[in-house]
Residue, then its C-alpha position, 0 to 999 in steps of 0.5 A: d616338561l620344563t625348560l632348564e631355566e624353570l627346573d628346580r635343581e634342588q629336586v634333582d636326584m640324577l642328571m642323565l646325559p644322552g649321547g650323540l655329537g649334536g646333543v653333546e655340542a648343544i649341552s656344552s654350549n648351554i650355560h643353563a645346562q652347564a650350571l645344572l651339571q656343576y650344581c649336581y656335581d657340587h651337591g653329590r647328585w648322581l651324574a650319568a652319561i652314555c656314548a659321547a656324553p661322558t666327554i662333557l663330564a671329562n671337559l668339566g674335570m668331573l672325571d679327573r682320575r675317575k674310572a669311566v667309559c665312553y664311545p670307542g674312539m673318543e678316549e683322547l677327549m676324556g682328559s685324565a679319566v681312567v678309561q675302561k675300554g670294552t666295559p659297558v658301564v662304569v660306576d665311580g663315586h656318583m658318576i655313571t658312564g656307559e660305552a655306547a648305544g649297545s650298552a643302553y640296557p645294562f646302563g639303564l638297569k644301573l640307573v634303576e639300581v642306584l636310584r631304586g635299589a638292586d631289587a628293582a633292577r633285578k625285577v625289571a631285568s628278570g621280567q618279574v615285573d613285566l613291563a609289557r603286562v603293565a602297559a596292557a593292564p588296567v591302571e589300578e593293576g599296573r599301580r599294584e604291579l609297579q609298587t611290588i618294586f622296593g622303593v616305588g610308592p604311589k607317586v612314582a608308580e603314577c609317574a611311570l604309568l603316565y610318562g612311561f606307559h601313556k596312561t593319561t588318567c594317571f595324575p601324579m601328586d607331589v607337594w606342588m600339585k597338592r597346593a595347586m589343586a587346593r587353590l585351583f581345583p579343590r573338588g578335584a580335576p573337572v569331569c570333562c578332562r578326567p580321561y586326559q587329566g595326566i596331560a591337564q596335570q602338566f598345564i596345571f603344574d606349569y601355571a602354578r609354578a609360574s603364576l600362583p603366589r608363593g606362601a612362606k614355605d614356598k619362597k626360595t632362599 
């Protein structure tokens, strides 16, 4: 996990805002969250919000004259958004809004669709990719199953198995982790931590981002 201050916003494909009035207040009052929202909006990244959270986007003017939906009864807080009452999920441009907790399933599938394609959403919705089977299967079998979804490669499958299915032997590798491992553990993760190397990966990642010197390719511009 990362704090908002530590997040590399250039790596963000989508920002999803959960509902709940407490969450809305916290996000609305956090300058880092507001800056990240503005960055994603300005750079055309996907912005998704459900329940009360679409009001955050509306307050920032990001839903002006766009079709959107929000928790019933909060329409007056949606500014000049064109609210589609009774619609579970609305997509307008790079904005996705969901009505309420009861819309979580179609909302979640829509997020899968825009990020990984209609094929991925269909397979998850139809049970063609059986998530319960993935959870119960050995790791290698789970990897193969997840990679039958169009757009899901080894890294995404590894992340899903670790973060979604608690398969702690999984060890996602991106550019940062490859550099960190080359510098810190060139022979691979120590044997003693391999049953939980997915957890160790988080500590290695955090340490590398905070402590390792950046090469020319890593320096921020």
